[in-house]
C-alpha positions, -999 to 999 in steps of 0.1 A, spaced: 288 488 -342 322 511 -359 318 524 -392 342 500 -429 365 525 -434 397 518 -450 420 524 -418 404 488 -413 423 477 -443 459 477 -424 445 457 -393 450 421 -379 421 399 -386 403 399 -351 368 388 -339 356 424 -340 369 426 -378 349 395 -382 317 405 -363 318 442 -385 319 419 -419 287 400 -406 269 429 -396 279 445 -422 245 453 -448 263 450 -479 238 463 -500 237 500 -482 276 495 -488 293 524 -509 317 517 -539 348 523 -515 330 505 -486 326 474 -509 364 475 -514 372 477 -477 347 444 -475 365 424 -496 397 430 -481 385 422 -446 367 393 -459 401 378 -478 421 390 -444 398 369 -424 400 338 -446 445 342 -450 439 337 -411 413 308 -413 437 293 -437 464 294 -411 447 280 -386 435 251 -404 471 241 -415 484 246 -381 457 224 -363 469 194 -393 501 203 -385 503 186 -355 471 166 -359 476 127 -364 446 109 -372 437 116 -409 404 92 -409 391 109 -381 392 141 -395 383 130 -431 350 115 -412 346 146 -394 346 174 -423 335 149 -450 362 154 -474 384 125 -486 414 113 -467 442 116 -490 429 150 -496 435 163 -461 469 140 -460 480 165 -491 467 195 -469 490 182 -440 521 181 -461 514 214 -476 514 225 -435 554 215 -437 556 252 -450 550 271 -418 585 255 -408 599 259 -439 587 298 -447 580 311 -408 580 345 -421 559 342 -448 535 318 -424 533 349 -401 518 368 -432 496 343 -437 487 348 -400 480 382 -403 458 385 -436 488 403 -456 490 373 -482 468 347 -492 472 311 -493 479 306 -529 511 331 -523 521 310 -498 523 274 -518 537 291 -549 567 304 -528 570 271 -511 565 246 -546 597 269 -558 616 264 -520 607 227 -511 635 213 -531 662 235 -520 692 209 -508 693 234 -470 672 256 -450 699 280 -452 693 286 -484 651 283 -480 655 313 -455 681 333 -481 649 334 -508 620 341 -482 643 369 -471 646 380 -506 609 378 -508 592 388 -479 598 422 -477 577 433 -512 556 403 -511 522 419 -496 521 439 -527 526 417 -551 504 394 -577 507 354 -573 525 354 -609 544 380 -599 557 366 -566 561 334 -587 586 350 -610 604 364 -581 608 330 -564 619 315 -592 642 338 -597 656 339 -563 659 299 -563 678 302 -594 705 330 -577 709 307 -541 707 271 -562 719 277 -600 734 240 -602 702 224 -583 681 246 -603 699 234 -641 700 198 -629 659 200 -617 650 220 -657 666 191 -673 650 166 -651 619 188 -658 619 181 -694 615 143 -690 575 149 -677 567 169 -707 531 155 -722 497 162 -741 465 150 -723 431 154 -734 402 161 -703 365 158 -711 344 191 -707 305 192 -703 289 204 -735 308 180 -762 342 198 -756 372 192 -744 409 203 -733 437 192 -746 469 202 -724 506 198 -735 532 203 -709 567 223 -726 600 237 -723 592 276 -715 608 289 -744 590 258 -767 557 268 -754 560 304 -758 575 304 -793 546 279 -799 520 305 -785 531 331 -803 526 317 -835 492 307 -828 488 345 -824 502 353 -856 477 331 -869 450 349 -850 456 385 -859 463 375 -896 424 362 -896 400 383 -912 378 402 -887 344 380 -879 329 377 -847 355 356 -830 370 363 -803 413 363 -803 414 337 -783 387 310 -808 408 324 -837 438 307 -812 425 276 -813 412 270 -845 446 282 -860 455 254 -839 435 232 -854 450 244 -885 485 237 -878 481 201 -868 457 193 -897 484 207 -915 467 243 -931 489 263 -913 513 291 -928 551 292 -919 559 321 -896 588 334 -876 583 351 -843 607 366 -821 614 346 -787 626 375 -763 655 365 -735 675 389 -716 705 379 -701 733 392 -687 771 397 -703 781 376 -677 757 349 -677 764 352 -718 801 348 -705 796 316 -683 809 339 -657 778 336 -635 745 312 -634 724 342 -626 688 330 -647 677 350 -679 645 365 -685 618 353 -710 594 377 -722 560 360 -715 568 338 -690 600 352 -669 629 341 -655 647 311 -670 681 291 -662 715 302 -676 720 270 -698 682 274 -719 689 319 -719 723 309 -733 714 284 -760 684 307 -772 713 330 -772 733 315 -794 703 309 -826 692 345 -829 706 381 -832 719 401 -800 710 436 -792 726 453 -763 710 471 -736 725 497 -716 709 501 -676 720 526 -648 729 526 -616 697 509 -607 699 479 -630 666 497 -652 668 499 -688 681 535 -699 660 560 -718 668 563 -763 648 594 -773 635 609 -808 619 641 -813 586 619 -830 554 609 -819 557 575 -840 585 557 -817 611 539 -839 616 500 -832 642 506 -810 622 528 -787 598 503 -788 621 476 -781 635 494 -750 598 506 -737 589 467 -733 621 457 -722 624 487 -695 587 467 -682 608 437 -684 578 426 -713 544 427 -689 520 454 -686 525 490 -667 495 483 -646 495 479 -613 495 442 -610 492 429 -642 519 402 -661 500 395 -693 523 408 -721 525 440 -737 503 445 -763 502 484 -767 522 512 -756 514 546 -753 526 580 -739 522 582 -700 524 620 -704 505 630 -738 524 637 -768 534 665 -776 540 676 -739 547 637 -733 586 631 -754 585 602 -777 617 578 -756 611 548 -735 610 559 -704 576 584 -714 564 550 -737 549 527 -716 539 498 -727 501 481 -715 479 452 -723 444 465 -744 423 463 -711 443 481 -692 455 507 -724 412 513 -718 414 518 -687 444 547 -687 419 566 -711 390 560 -697 387 570 -657 424 561 -642 450 588 -637 482 581 -643 519 601 -639 551 591 -641 581 603 -615 613 612 -631 630 574 -620 605 562 -642 579 551 -612 540 554 -629 515 566 -604 481 552 -612 448 569 -597 413 554 -595 381 559 -591 382 553 -560 412 577 -552 429 547 -543 467 549 -551 488 526 -567 526 525 -583 545 503 -606 580 504 -613 605 501 -639 619 462 -641 651 458 -626 677 433 -643 
């Protein structure tokens, strides 16, 4: 039997690959081999998902199929509806068959293109995403797909946004052990502002054994019962001057959420202070330097903008919580290029056992303890 090596990770799913995994002694694998085995298992699962969708696509007797697999018939009907994505997004379907994206990523893109008025627009979105899709997380792909849909059909996107506001709601779902889940559906801007207020409340609490999530939940209840403290929060949206003036309908970028409709971005811009952001020829934020270790407020803001408001670790879409020099100070200067934003989790990893280096163009290279190499690049507006 062949050895489980990284070379397998670039191959398409096959019976030989399945046999290799089935015959592997998981307890004897090294950490790096375990990572490879996990990647191959995901490839095989993606291939199996493609096969299931392909079968359901041309299968009519859902009653027969439901009885055979012991699943509710309506569930299979919904899966058959999802199989239409194989026709709408043929290039993504091929990526799924080859195990380069999983089913959730295919569904994520399909959810955003399904209401486009014609197939030509769908194809334009697919072509804009297809090259980078295998290297993106589901959230990253969702944000790019949302932006691409807004660009190819700005009028329709804004009409769908306005209609979606009619679906705002509050729901209560019972959970085990005397708990329940309260779900609130709001516009992205309102939800982001509410979440940031609760986060400020949580950070203002005395230090105790509660987690930040627990403090946010307690803060929500305090506010709902009328005990909250008035706070001002900043909701950051980045919008091009052309969109601000109404010359284009390109979407804005809401920190912590992603692309929002041009009208929403303009409306938000009308209710707060503006700050200009100069872009380079690659449409990336330019640096603002000072010879100090402590970054100024301007540099902090520019550092966050250069990353699109999210953590600079590979695949992470959490909001920036902490700034750090990529090259340790004083060798690394205090500027918006050197300073990178991270969530608290990845900031700890950066200083623990990951190697992080920076290219002149702002590309960050991460090398894991297993010697695997990943890159992140500045946000492109």
